[in-house]
C-alpha positions in Angstrom: -14.9 -14.1 -20.9 -14.3 -10.9 -22.9 -18.0 -10.2 -22.8 -17.3 -9.3 -19.1 -13.8 -8.0 -19.3 -12.9 -5.7 -22.1 -11.9 -2.1 -22.6 -15.4 -0.8 -22.5 -16.3 -2.5 -19.2 -13.0 -1.4 -17.6 -13.5 2.2 -18.7 -17.1 2.4 -17.6 -16.4 0.9 -14.1 -13.2 2.7 -13.5 -14.7 6.0 -14.6 -17.5 5.6 -12.0 -14.9 4.8 -9.3 -12.7 7.8 -10.1 -15.7 10.2 -10.0 -16.3 9.3 -6.4 -14.0 11.3 -4.1 -12.7 8.8 -1.6 -9.6 10.0 0.3 -8.7 7.8 3.3 -11.2 8.2 6.2 -13.9 9.3 3.7 -14.8 6.2 1.8 -18.5 5.6 2.6 -19.8 6.7 -0.9 -17.4 4.5 -2.9 -18.1 1.6 -0.6 -21.8 2.0 -1.2 -21.2 2.1 -4.9 -19.2 -1.1 -5.0 -21.6 -2.9 -2.6 -24.6 -2.0 -4.9 -22.6 -2.9 -8.1 -21.9 -6.3 -6.6 -25.5 -6.8 -5.5 -26.9 -5.8 -8.9 -24.6 -8.4 -10.5 -25.9 -11.0 -8.0 -22.5 -11.5 -6.5 -22.4 -12.4 -2.8 -21.5 -9.2 -1.0 -21.6 -7.7 2.5 -20.3 -4.8 4.4 -17.5 -5.4 6.9 -17.6 -2.6 9.5 -14.9 -1.8 12.1 -14.2 0.8 14.7 -10.7 2.0 15.6 -11.1 3.8 19.0 -7.5 4.2 20.3 -6.0 6.9 18.0 -8.4 8.2 15.4 -11.9 7.1 16.6 -12.5 6.0 13.0 -15.6 4.0 11.9 -14.5 2.2 8.7 -16.2 0.1 6.1 -14.9 -2.6 3.8 -16.8 -4.5 1.1 -16.2 -8.2 1.0 -17.7 -11.4 -0.4 -17.0 -15.1 -1.1 -17.6 -17.4 -4.0 -17.5 -21.0 -2.6 -16.9 -24.0 -4.8 -18.5 -27.5 -4.5 -15.2 -29.2 -3.4 -12.3 -28.4 -1.2 -9.5 -26.5 -3.0 -7.3 -23.4 -2.7 -8.7 -20.4 -1.0 -7.7 -17.3 -2.9 -7.7 -13.8 -1.5 -8.2 -10.8 -3.8 -7.5 -7.6 -2.0 -7.6 -4.0 -3.1 -8.1 -0.5 -1.6 -10.7 2.0 -2.7 -9.4 5.0 -0.9 -6.9 7.5 -2.4 -4.5 10.1 -1.2 -5.8 13.7 -0.9 -5.9 16.0 -3.9 -2.6 17.7 -4.3 -1.6 20.9 -6.1 -0.6 20.9 -9.8 -3.4 19.1 -11.5 -3.9 20.3 -15.1 -7.2 18.3 -15.3 -10.1 17.9 -12.9 -8.9 15.0 -10.7 -12.4 13.8 -10.1 -13.5 13.9 -13.8 -11.9 10.9 -15.6 -10.5 11.9 -18.9 -9.1 9.6 -21.7 -6.3 10.6 -23.9 -5.2 7.7 -26.2 -4.7 4.7 -23.9 -4.4 6.8 -20.8 -7.2 7.4 -18.2 -6.4 10.4 -16.0 -7.9 10.8 -12.6 -7.2 10.7 -8.9 -6.8 7.0 -7.9 -7.0 5.8 -11.5 -3.7 4.0 -11.1 -3.4 3.7 -7.3 -5.5 1.6 -7.1 -9.0 1.9 -8.5 -7.9 0.2 -11.7 -6.8 -2.8 -9.6 -10.1 -2.8 -7.8 -12.0 -2.6 -11.1 -9.9 -5.6 -12.2 -10.9 -7.6 -9.1 -14.6 -6.7 -9.6 -14.8 -7.7 -13.2 -12.7 -10.9 -12.7 -15.1 -12.0 -9.9 -18.1 -11.1 -12.1 -16.8 -13.1 -15.0 -15.9 -16.1 -12.8 -19.3 -16.2 -11.2 -21.1 -16.3 -14.5 -18.8 -18.5 -16.5 -17.8 -21.2 -13.9 -20.7 -22.9 -12.1 -18.6 -25.9 -10.9 -15.3 -25.2 -9.2 -13.3 -26.2 -6.2 -11.9 -23.9 -3.4 -13.0 -20.4 -2.7 -12.5 -16.8 -3.8 -12.5 -14.2 -1.0 -12.6 -10.6 -2.4 -12.0 -7.7 0.0 -12.2 -4.1 -1.2 -11.0 -2.0 1.7 -10.8 1.4 3.2 -7.8 3.3 4.7 -4.9 1.8 2.9 -3.4 5.2 2.2 -3.8 6.3 5.8 -1.1 5.8 8.4 -2.1 2.4 9.7 -3.8 0.5 6.9 -6.9 0.0 9.1 -9.1 -1.7 6.5 -7.0 -4.7 5.9 -5.8 -4.7 9.5 -9.4 -5.1 10.6 -9.9 -8.1 8.3 -7.0 -9.8 9.9 -8.1 -9.0 13.4 -11.6 -10.2 12.8 -10.3 -13.5 11.4 -11.7 -13.0 7.9 -8.4 -13.8 6.2 -7.3 -16.7 8.5 -8.0 -19.6 6.1 -6.7 -18.2 2.8 -3.9 -20.0 1.0 -2.6 -17.3 -1.2 -3.3 -13.7 -2.1 -3.3 -11.4 -5.2 -3.1 -7.7 -4.6 -3.4 -5.7 -7.9 -1.4 -2.6 -6.8 0.2 -0.9 -9.8 3.3 -3.1 -9.8 4.6 -1.9 -13.2 3.6 1.7 -12.4 5.4 1.7 -9.1 8.6 -0.2 -10.1 9.0 1.7 -13.4 9.3 -1.7 -15.2 7.3 -2.2 -18.3 4.1 -4.3 -17.9 3.8 -7.1 -17.0 5.8 -6.9 -13.7 5.1 -9.3 -10.9 6.3 -8.2 -7.4 7.2 -11.1 -5.1 7.7 -9.1 -1.9 8.2 -5.7 -0.5 10.4 -3.7 1.9 8.8 -3.0 5.3 9.0 0.2 7.3 7.7 2.6 9.9 8.1 6.2 11.0 9.8 7.5 14.1 10.5 10.9 15.7 13.4 12.3 17.8 12.6 15.2 20.1 15.5 17.4 21.1 15.4 19.6 24.3 18.0 22.2 24.5 18.5 25.4 26.5 17.3 28.9 25.5 19.6 31.8 25.5 19.7 35.3 24.1 20.7 35.3 20.4 23.5 37.8 21.3 25.1 35.1 23.4 24.2 31.8 21.7 27.1 30.1 23.4 25.2 30.2 26.6 22.4 28.1 25.2 22.0 24.7 23.6 20.5 24.9 20.2 18.0 22.1 19.6 17.6 22.9 15.9 21.3 22.7 15.3 21.6 19.3 17.1 18.6 18.0 15.1 20.3 18.9 11.9 23.5 17.2 13.0 21.7 14.0 13.8 19.9 14.1 10.5 23.2 14.3 8.7 24.6 11.4 10.7 21.5 9.3 10.1 21.9 9.6 6.3 25.5 8.2 6.7 24.2 5.0 8.3 25.6 1.9 6.6 22.5 -0.4 5.9 22.5 -4.1 5.3 21.5 -5.4 1.9 18.9 -8.1 1.3 19.4 -10.3 -1.8 15.9 -9.7 -3.0 14.8 -6.4 -1.5 18.0 -4.5 -1.7 18.8 -2.0 1.1 16.5 -0.2 3.4 16.4 3.6 3.4 16.3 6.5 5.8 14.3 9.5 4.7 14.1 12.7 6.7 10.4 13.7 6.3 10.3 16.6 8.7 12.4 18.9 10.8 10.6 21.4 12.9 11.6 23.7 15.8 10.2 26.2 18.2 11.0 29.9 17.6 11.3 32.9 19.7 12.4 36.4 18.7 16.1 36.8 19.3 16.6 33.6 21.2 18.3 30.3 20.8 15.9 27.5 19.9 15.4 25.1 22.8 13.2 22.5 21.2 13.1 20.7 17.9 11.7 17.5 16.3 13.1 15.3 13.6 10.7 13.0 11.8 12.0 10.0 9.9 10.6 7.2 7.7 12.7 4.1 7.8 12.2 1.5 5.1 13.5 -1.9 6.3 14.5 -5.2 4.8 14.6 -8.7 6.3 16.9 -8.9 9.2 16.2 -5.4 10.5 14.2 -5.1 13.7 12.9 -2.1 15.6 15.7 -2.7 18.1 18.2 -2.5 15.2 16.7 0.9 14.2 16.9 2.2 17.8 20.5 1.2 17.9 21.4 3.0 14.7 19.6 6.1 16.0 21.7 6.0 19.2 24.9 5.5 17.2 24.0 8.5 14.9 23.4 10.6 18.0 26.7 9.6 19.5 28.5 10.4 16.2 26.8 13.8 16.1 28.1 14.8 19.5 25.0 16.7 20.5 24.5 18.5 23.8 20.7 18.3 23.9 18.6 15.8 25.8 16.5 13.7 23.4 13.7 11.3 23.3 13.1 8.6 20.6 9.5 7.7 19.8 8.8 4.8 17.4 5.6 4.8 15.4 2.5 4.0 17.6 0.0 1.5 16.3 -3.4 0.6 17.6 -1.9 -2.8 18.6 1.6 -4.3 18.4 1.1 -5.8 14.9 0.2 -2.6 13.1 2.9 -0.4 14.6 5.1 -1.3 11.6 5.0 -3.0 8.2 7.1 -6.1 8.1 9.1 -6.9 4.9 8.3 -10.1 3.1 9.5 -12.2 0.1 7.7 -15.0 -1.8 9.7 -17.9 -3.3 9.9 -17.5 -7.0 9.5 -21.3 -7.4 6.3 -21.4 -5.3 3.5 -23.3 -7.2 1.1 -20.4 -7.0 3.7 -18.1 -8.5 4.4 -20.5 -11.3 0.7 -20.8 -12.1 0.3 -17.0 -12.1 3.3 -16.5 -14.4 1.6 -19.0 -16.8 -1.5 -16.8 -16.8 0.5 -13.7 -17.5 2.2 -15.4 -20.4 -1.1 -16.8 -21.8 -2.9 -13.4 -21.7 -0.1 -11.0 -22.7 2.2 -13.3 -24.6 5.1 -11.9 -22.5 7.0 -13.3 -19.6 6.4 -11.5 -16.3 9.5 -9.7 -15.0 10.1 -10.5 -11.3 10.4 -7.4 -9.2 10.1 -6.3 -5.6 8.1 -3.4 -4.1 10.3 -0.7 -2.6 7.6 0.7 -0.3 4.8 -0.4 2.0 1.2 -1.3 1.7 -1.5 -3.7 2.7 0.4 -6.4 1.0 2.9 -6.2 3.9 0.2 -7.1 6.4 -1.0 -10.0 4.2 2.4 -11.3 3.3 3.8 -11.2 6.9 0.8 -11.4 9.2 -1.5 -13.7 7.3 1.6 -15.4 6.2 0.6 -16.6 2.8 2.2 -16.2 -0.7 1.2 -12.7 -1.6 1.5 -11.7 -5.3 1.5 -8.0 -6.1 0.5 -7.5 -9.7 -1.3 -4.7 -11.4 -1.4 -2.2 -14.2 1.0 0.4 -15.6 0.8 4.1 -15.4 2.4 7.2 -13.9 2.1 9.9 -11.3 0.6 8.0 -8.3 0.5 10.2 -5.2 0.9 13.4 -7.4 -0.9 15.5 -10.0 -2.1 14.1 -13.3 -2.2 10.5 -12.2 -3.0 8.1 -15.0 -3.3 4.4 -15.9 -2.7 2.7 -19.2 -6.2 1.3 -19.9 -5.0 -1.8 -21.8 -2.8 -2.9 -18.9 -5.9 -2.6 -16.6 -7.8 -4.8 -19.0 -5.0 -7.3 -19.0 -4.8 -7.3 -15.2 -8.4 -8.3 -15.0 -8.0 -11.0 -17.7 -4.9 -12.4 -16.0 -6.7 -12.6 -12.6 -9.6 -14.3 -14.2 -7.4 -16.7 -16.1 -5.5 -17.6 -12.9 -8.7 -18.2 -11.0 -9.9 -20.6 -13.7 -6.5 -22.4 -13.9 -6.4 -22.8 -10.1 -10.0 -23.5 -9.2 -11.8 -25.1 -12.2 
């Protein structure tokens, strides 16, 4: 096994992935690299292409493949995203030139989540070569546009029926890196969420007589304050949701009261919180604020009803797939996996809620995802690949 999965193979593959600039909506080059890597290793592979024509007119590509056993058995989905966020300010290193310092590899996407994708690729490669007779099936999907607003890559897999027959899923997002819990951390669920906007329409007036107008910017600020006072329910696993003001903008005119403003909010949710509940809490915050403006609430728009939000989900800790995965973690790392829950959203929400199968989020440790000087601890990336491989063998061989 370690001929295929070791520090050298992880570093070589991950370095190649990091070198390819692949922000969401610009993934063609990295998809071609992964497709050719799989083809060169004689692993079944194909492009899965899709077109979103309602909002972005985006032509996307995923790379997928299946290893099918000789007998019926569990069908395991391995899912990871090859896109990254855009390059931000503050990098002290070239974000597209992977650099190694001790056990750290720095580079854009090294942690989130090209290390996880490299783990999938090497685990599949090792399994194909070391296990000729097995039961069940491995479906691997390396997708585009997870970091974008709608998660269109995995969304398209679900819409096209590619994931319909799977029994469980492993998504090697950086569970330790994201939760801040020392590796190995296994996340058995995640909060959900969606964004919304509130538009405020006031009345303009000369700044010398502001009392004659209705100031939209002031009313937006009052509502923002009241929203943050909202008393949220608490989920026994996921904790509480959250309300984050992510934007407050207004029109401006020299020496005049502002007559239009917009408040943008991201609302993380837990089980038991619906879109209707969120609308109700907005209305209650507006009533408490005592505003004079007219207003319009707009919930996030999706390309269809199922991707207009990310639903929260939880996996039973006593699930047989969970127990087997914990066993693999222990065998490889000699440590018990700590059970955690993801506080934010990702493709795992679509898989856990829409595909409706036990979805395990498990990946490497590192820091600075979505900011400058992102890095992954290389040894945890190696262990992630070894654990996935070990689990596949335990479950299918």
